[in-house]
N, C-alpha and C positions, 0 to 999 in steps of 0.2 A: 550179479552172481550171488547165489545163496549157497552157503556151505553149512552142513549140519555136522556138528561134532558131538560125539557121545562122551559124556564125562561121568565116570562111575562115582558112586558114593564115596568110595575109598579115595579117589583122586580129588574129589571136592574137599574131603577132610584134610588131605595133605596141603592143598592150597590154602585152606583156612588156617592150618597150623603155621604155614609160612607167612601169610599176609594178614592174619587177624580177622576180627569180626566183619570187616568191610570187604572180605575176599570176593563176595559175589559180584561186586561192582567191577572187580578186576578181571574176572574170568572171560568176559566177552572182549575186553581190551587185549588180553593176552592172546586170545584166539585170532582176532583180526590182525594184530601186530605181527604175529607169527606167520600168518598167511601172506601178508604184504611183504614181509622180509623174504620169504621163499620165492614169491613171484618176481620181486625186484631182482633177485639173484638169477632167476631163470631167464628173465628178459634182458639181462645185462645192464640194467640201470643201476644196480648196486653190485659191485665186485670187490668186497673187502679183501685186501691182500695180506692182512695179518689178523691174528686172533683179536688184537686190540681194536682194529678197525671194525671187525665183526661185532664186538661188544658195543662199541659206540653206535653202530647202526641199529643194533637191537634196542638200545636205550632210546635212540631217536624215534624208532617206530612206536615204542611204548608211549613216549611223551606226545607224539603226533596224534595218537589215538585216544588221548584223554587222561593219561596219568600226569597230574600237575607236577611241576618241578619240585614243589615243597614236599610232595609225597614220593617223588621218584627216588630220592636218596635211600629211604628205608626200603622201598619196594626192590630196588636194584640190589641192595645189601642182602635181602632175603632170597631173591631169585637166584643170584649168582653165588650165594653162600660165602659172602665176604663181609669184612667189618665195615662199619659205617664210614670211616674216613676214606678208604679206597673207593667206596660207592659215591661219596661226595665228589671225589676227583673225577670219576667216570661221568657223573652228571654235569660237572663243570666243563669237562672236555667236550661232551656232547653239545652243550649249549654254545660253546665256542665254535665247534666244527659246523654245526647246523644253525648258526646264528640267525640267518634270514628266515628260516622256517620256524624257529622256536622263539623268536624275539618277543612276540606278543605275550607268550606265556611267562617269560622272565620279567617283563615289565609289569605284568599283573601281580606277580609275587613280590617284587620290590615295592610296588605301590601299597600292597597290603601291609608290609612291614613298616614302611614309612608312616602309614596311618596309625600305627600303634604308639608312636612317639608321644611322650607327655612333656609339658613345659614344667621345668623345675627351676624357679627363680631367674636364672640368666641363660639357661641352655635347654635344648630339647634332649631328652633321654629316651633311648630305645634299646631293646635287645636285638642284636644282630646275630642270627645263627651262623656258625662258621660254615664256610663253603661258598657256593656261588652267589648267594644273596649278599653276604658280607663283602665279598670281593667286588661285586657290582656296585654296591653303595659307596664303598671306600674309593673305588676307581672314579666314580662320579664326583666325589669330593675332591680327589686329586686333580681332576680336570679343571678345577676352578683356581683362582688366585686368592680365594677366601681362606680364613683360618681353618686349620685342620680339626677334624673331630678327634676326640681322645677317649681312651678307656676310662670308665667311671670307677674302676677298681672293684667292681661287683660282677664277677662272671662275664657274661656276654654283653653287659650293658655298656653302651657308648654314649658320650655327650657330644652334642653338635651345637656350635654357635647358631643363632637364629638365621643369620644371612646364609650360612653354608647349608643348613637344613632346607631352607626355602629354594636355594639354587638347585639342590638335588631334586627336590619335588618338581620344580619347573622343568628340569631336564627330562623328567619322566612324564610330563604332561599333566601333572597334578596341581590343583589349586593351592594357594597359600592357606595356612591355618592361623587363626588368631592365637596369640599367647594368652594364657589365662593366669 
């Protein structure tokens, strides 16, 4: 099926104001996600019973059509006109509710964050952004019997013992990294 949507210059400006200079990449995603959402409701495959369920389904459609989870939090905040923290909560709830469908996206995000870790004397240090990525990484650490990570005392930076860090990497299918 091919659908043509007319987007005025004024509407394009509004979207750019909301989503920034990369807005053009989101326009098609927004259109396809919106069409899929309406079709799913029309066919009965999606029947949200509350406004919250409708929001989660909308976020799911956006992510399923190409908005990466690490972008989703700011996109959702701007589209829904909410602060970043509630948007992070919506993305986290969406990832939990639609786990099977969005699991690959979450694993890709976590892998990218784990790859940013640097070896500092006796521990791996990395910045864990609050929200779904931090929760997922810390849950993977909790699932082990290895020493817990701890805050480094510098903002979002966490310190991980080598064995814990590599156990988490293994759980996400990532290879070990040498300490330097």
